C-alpha positions in Angstrom: 91.8 42.6 110.2 90.4 44.9 107.5 86.8 44.6 106.4 86.4 43.9 102.7 85.0 46.9 100.8 86.0 49.4 103.4 88.2 51.4 101.0 85.5 51.7 98.3 83.0 53.7 100.4 82.4 57.3 99.3 84.1 59.9 101.5 82.1 60.9 104.5 80.0 64.0 104.4 82.0 65.6 107.1 84.7 66.5 104.6 82.4 69.0 103.0 81.4 70.4 106.4 84.3 72.9 106.3 84.0 73.9 102.7 82.2 77.1 103.8 84.9 78.0 106.2 87.6 77.5 103.5 85.6 79.6 101.0 85.3 82.4 103.7 89.0 82.2 104.5 89.9 82.5 100.8 87.5 85.5 100.4 89.1 87.2 103.5 92.6 86.7 102.2 91.6 88.1 98.8 90.0 91.2 100.3 92.9 91.9 102.6 95.3 91.5 99.7 93.2 93.9 97.6 93.1 96.4 100.4 96.9 96.3 100.9 97.4 96.7 97.1 95.1 99.8 97.1 97.0 101.3 100.0 100.4 100.8 98.3 99.3 102.0 94.9 97.0 104.7 96.1 93.4 105.5 95.5 93.7 109.0 94.0 95.2 110.2 90.8 98.4 112.2 91.1 97.7 115.8 91.7 99.0 118.6 89.5 100.5 121.8 90.9 101.0 125.1 89.2 103.9 127.6 89.2 104.1 131.1 88.0 107.3 131.7 86.0 109.5 134.4 87.5 112.0 136.5 85.5 115.1 134.4 84.9 113.4 131.0 85.4 114.0 128.2 83.1 112.3 124.8 82.7 115.5 123.2 83.8 115.7 125.3 87.0 112.0 124.7 87.8 112.4 120.9 87.3 115.6 120.7 89.3 114.0 122.7 92.2 110.7 120.9 92.3 112.0 117.4 91.7 115.5 117.2 93.3 115.6 113.4 93.2 114.6 113.0 89.5 116.4 113.5 86.3 115.7 117.1 85.2 115.7 116.1 81.5 112.7 113.7 82.0 110.9 116.3 84.1 111.5 119.1 81.6 110.0 116.9 78.9 107.0 116.1 81.1 106.4 119.7 81.8 106.6 120.6 78.1 104.1 117.8 77.2 101.7 118.7 80.0 101.6 122.4 79.0 101.7 121.8 75.3 105.0 123.6 74.8 107.0 123.0 71.6 110.3 123.8 73.3 111.9 124.9 76.6 111.2 128.6 76.0 108.9 130.2 78.7 107.9 133.7 79.6 107.8 135.5 82.9 104.3 135.5 84.3 103.3 132.3 82.5 101.5 129.7 84.6 102.8 126.2 84.2 101.2 123.0 85.3 103.6 120.6 87.0 103.1 116.8 87.0 102.4 115.3 90.4 
């Protein structure tokens, strides 16, 4: 039936024949995953825009107009921090940087 000692032989060399293919497949999967992550996250830093304050403008109105889907309180605070303002007071003609 079974030959004695058959099970104690070392594994055949052919098992290692595909190791290069497996390594290449893992490398391709990692590179594709990295590329997809970069496309979702984005390669570039968010861009800043500027706005010239018009008479009657407020930070609240600018935030509500420029970011309609966001909470204006958070955006007002972000605009204040980005421009180094100590409060919400702004002057007509002033150039404000807006976060991207």
